[in-house]
Phi, psi and omega in degrees: 000158183246130178250116183260131178234129176259131179219151176229129176246129179226163174302148184303334178290347182259021183299328179292332177294317179294321177299317179295316178301317182295316182287312186291313184267336189232014179048041179061029179276342180274176178239144178242127182245138183251127178238177184303311186247354182209167173239151184226132174256133178228138175221129180213177174093259192295127182300326180299333178299333188273348180299328179290320178296314180299316180297317181297310184282340171288324181276333181228079188300146175285165178256159173059214185290343177299325178295319178298318177298321177297319179300321177294315178301317180297318180295323178295319180289000000 
């Protein structure tokens, strides 16, 4: 079986951004981990969780190689 995990890592000063993303897009279903220099948001498991991510990045495409990574992620899902 395959376990898919979506994660975002940001500088520790941007922790409120990750809290907002978790609340607004995922109804607080994700987890936020705090490290010395960064914070990390993780969401995994249920495929329905990812419909919001796909919708967001389909409507607001990423730039550069991040877009190519997104296309691979989308194909896996």
